[in-house]
N, C-alpha and C positions, 0 to 999 in steps of 0.2 A: 478531446483531452482525456487521457486515462491517467495512470500514475505508474511509476517504475518502482518496483518493490524488490529489494535485494534479499535473497534467501541466505542467511548466515547460520553458523553454528559450529560446534566442534566436529572433527572428523567422525564418521560413522554414526551420526544421529538420525540419518534418513533424509538429508537435504536433497541429494541427487535423485533418490527414489521419488520424493515428493515432486521435485521439478519435472521429472519425466512424466509423472502422472498428470500434473497440471497442464503441461503443454502437449501431452500426448505424443511425445517424441522420445527417442532414445539418445538425444544429443548429449546428455550428461552421463558420464560413465559411473554407474553406481557400483563401485567395487568395494570390497571389504578391506580397504587399507587407506591410510591418510593420503591426502593430496592427489586423489585420483582425478579431481577436477582441476586441471592445470590452468586453463583459461576460463574466465567467466562465460557461462552459457546464457544466451538471451533467448527468451521465448515469449511469444504473444498469445494471449488467449482471449476469446470473446467473453464479455461480461454477461452472464445469463440474466435475463430480466423478462419474466412471463408477461409483463404489461405490453411488451412489443408485439407479441403474437395477436393480442386482442386489438391493439391499435391498427395493425396491418390488416386484420380481417375487416374492421370497420372502414378503413381507408381504402380497401381493395388494392393494396400495395403489391407490386410485382415482386418485391424482395424486402427482406429484413436485414438491416446493417447494424449490428450491435456495436457499442463502444468496446475498446480493447484495453487490456491490462498487460503490462510488460513485467515479466519476472526475470531477474538476473540471478543465476545460480553461482554463488561465490564460494570458492574452495574453503575447506575447513580451516578455521583459525585455531591456533594452539597458544598455550601460555608462552609469552615472550614474543608474540607476533609484532608488537609495537617496536621491538628492537631487531626485527628481521628474522626471528626464529621461524622455522617452517618455511612457508613462502611469504611470510610477513607483510612487508609494506606494499607489495604488489596488490594484495587483496584489500588492504586498508584503503588504497586509492580507489578501488572499485566501489567500495561502500560509499565513498564521498559523492559518487554520481547518482545515487538513488534517492527517492523521495521518502521512503520508509524502509524499515527493516522487519522482515519476517524472521524472527529468531527461532529456529527449529531446536527444540529441546528433547532429548531422549528420555522418554518416560516408560520404557519397556525393558524387560530383562530378556536376554538372549545370549546364551553361552557361545553361540556360533558367530556372533558379531562382537568383535573386540571393542572396548572403550578406551580411548586414548589416555584417560586418567586412571583406568583400572577399576573403576567403580561406577555405579549408577547413582548419581546425585544431581538432579536437575538444577537445584538452586546454586550449587557450586559451579556447575557448567555455565549458568547465566552470569555468575560473578566473574568467571574467567574471561568470557568474551567482553563483558562490559568493562572490566579493568583494562584490557588491551586497548579498547577504543578510547577510554579516558586517558591512558598514558600517552597514546598517539596525539590526542588533543592537547594535552599538557605540554608536550614537547613542541608542538606546532606553535602554540600561543607564546610560550616563553621565548622562542626564537624571534617572533615578530614584535613583541612588546618593546624591546630595546630600541629599535629604529623608530617606533611610533612615539615613544617617550620623548625623543629628541625633537620630533616635529611638534608635539604638543607643547613642549617647553618654549618653542619658538612662536607660540601664539596661534597655531593653526586650529581653528574651531572644530573642523571636521575630525581632525586627529584626536582632539581632546575627547570628543563624544565617543569615538570608536575605542579609544583607550579605556574609557570608563566601562564600556560594555565588555571589553576583553578582560578587564580586571575582575569584574563580577563573575565571569565564567571561570577565571583562574582560581578564585576563592573557593568555588564549589568543587572544582576538579581536585584541588589540593586536599579537600575534605573527603575525597572519594565519592563524590556525587556527580552524576552525568550532567552535561551542559544543557540538556533539554529542560532542566529545572531552573535555569536562570530566569529571574523575574525581569520582564522587559515590557516597555510600552509598545502599542501597536505601530507607532512610527519608527520603532527600532528593528522591526522584524526583517526588513530588507537587508540592513547592515549585518544583523545577526546571521541571517542565512548566508551572507557573503563570507563569513568566517570559515565556512565549510567544515564545521566541527562534527566529527563522526558520532559522538555521544549526544548530539542534539537531535538526531533523527527519531521520529516517533517509532515506537516498537510494538509489534504484535507478536506475542509469544505463541508459537505453534507447538502444542504438546503432541509429540508422536507416540501414540500408545499401541499396545498389542491389539489384535483384531477383536478380542473379547471385550475390550474396554472402549470401543469406538463410539458407543452410544452414550455412555455415562461417565467416561474418564476413569481414573484410578487415584490412588492416594498420592502418587507423584505429580499427576497433573493438577490435583487439588492444591498442592503447595505452590505450583506455578501460578495458578489462578489467583490465589491469595496475594502473592507478591505483585502480580499485575494490578490488582485492585488497589494495593497500597501505593503503587507508583502512579496511579491514574492512567495506566496503559490497559491494553486489552489482551485477551488470550482466547485460543480456540483449540479444541481437541480434534485430532485427526489421526487416522491410522494410514500411514503412507502405503502400507502393504495393500490395504483394501482399495485405496485410491488408484494404485497401479493396476489392480485387477479390473476396476471399473473402466479405466482409460482404454483398455483394449477391447471392450465389449461394444457391439453394435448398439446404436441409440435405443432401439426397440427392446433390448434385453436388459438395459440398465435398471429400469424400475423394478423388475423382478428380482434382480440381484440385491438392490438396496433393501427391498422388503425382506429378503431372506436374512440379511445381516442386521435388520432392525433400524435402518436409517431412512429418513424421509427425503434426504437430498445428498448429493456428493459433497465431499469436503471442500471442493473448489468453491462452491456457492457460499459456504459459511466463511471461508477465508476471504473472499472478495467482499462480502457484506461487512465483516469486521474491519477489513482494510479501508473500506469506504468510510465507515464510522470513525476510524482512527484519524483519517485525514480530513474529515468533514466534507466529503464529496457527495454530490447529488447528480441526478440525471434529468435532462429534459429531452423532448422528442420533437422531430419534424415528421409530418405524415402527409403522403401524397400518393398518387397512382403509381409513380415510379418506385418509391421506396418509403419504408418507415425506418427512421434512423435515430439512434440514441447518441446523445452528446453528454459528456461529463464535465461538470464545472464544480467549483468550490462553493459551498453554502454561503450565501450572502452576496453572490455575484449579481450585479445589476444587468439589465437587459442588453445594453450596448456591448458590454464585455462578453456576455453569453453569445451574442451574435458573432463576435470576433473569433470565437472558437471555430465557427464554420468557415469564415473568410474575413481577413482584416478589412476588406472594403465594406463589409456589413457593419462593422463597428464605426469606421470613419464616417460613413454616410447615414448612420442610423436615424430613422425618422420615428418609427413606432413599432411595437410588437403586437400582433394579434395573438391573444393568449386564451387557451381553454384548459382548465384544470383536468387532469386525467379522469377523475371520477365523473365530471360533467360530460366529457367527451364520450365515455362509455355509456353513461346513463341515458344519453339522448341520441345514441346510435350513430355518432360521428360528428363531423364538423357542421354539416348542414342543420342537423337537429339541435346541436348546441347553440348555433347562431340563432335559430328560430326561437329558442327558449330564453334568449338573452344572456347566455352563458359565455359568449365570446366577448372578451374585454380588450379594449385598446389601451395598451400600457406605454408609458413614456420612458425617458432616460433614467428616471429614478426608481423604476420598478425592480424589486429584488425577485429574481426567478425562484420559483418553488419547485421542489422535487416532483417530477411527473408532469409538469406543464407541457402542453402541446403548443408549439409556437410557430408563427410565421412572421418573418421580419420584413418590414418595409424600409428601404434605404435609397438614398440618392447616389447616383454614380458620380 
């Protein structure tokens, strides 16, 4: 399990350039005019995790299989998209299908690249996109509320509960606040997700800066970072131009290039790390002679559900999990050493999987 991240933003902010760099493809047409991306482009990338190489070495694995992350490049939204302006509702529907939004914000000046609003103002750009998502949600909920009110008046308990949740969302949206700020109980999460509200998606602001600001950011990206902090969201600084140059280099030349521009890692790594943190995702591993494989789960997942990520039969017939913490696996030279040192634990159905756990599941057919 990875997660699907929709790349959104106004036209000409660097979305498609970033998408091409992240997926190392030229699938998205990065042209200097609005709506060059007519259909959403979907690309999968491996999630880099240096722990896998060490585990594979100790486990004498024939291959390494990382977990994967899906990016969806969604065409540039413009003011009025919720009412069908530009390519409007088609793209709003694409956003509905993703787990999180990577909101690319232009934080660079370039006279050769036009800005759809005619000026560089990242906060105004953010508000334009957010407003369109909120207006689309407002329209969607107001249409559904009428029918639901009739059911609720008829005494339908489920309809009453759902109506209460929708009204809470409507109050916020009418105040110009995104649906993700709706206060809700854990047991309401499933119903809330079922509403399919665009402004309920977690947001990672991706500040696209000029090459010279890739390491430290600039005054524009600082404003975005402050806004993200106030919203309880996350932000990352990336130079899409640098990322596109890194993407075409052979692996053995990338480190030299990164050193030359003052970076310690590609922007992709930072983007994934922030995305994981945003969604509360962690990784566990399975290690054997055939392969070392990474699996992504949500923090707080119990052992049977984690096993189910590999195969549903593992969850259904779960008996126990043989578990070694990553640090113990490495410190004792692999599974045999960890077992001898008493670091291999037998965990039951209530065990909450920790990030980096090396696991082997026992299950009944």
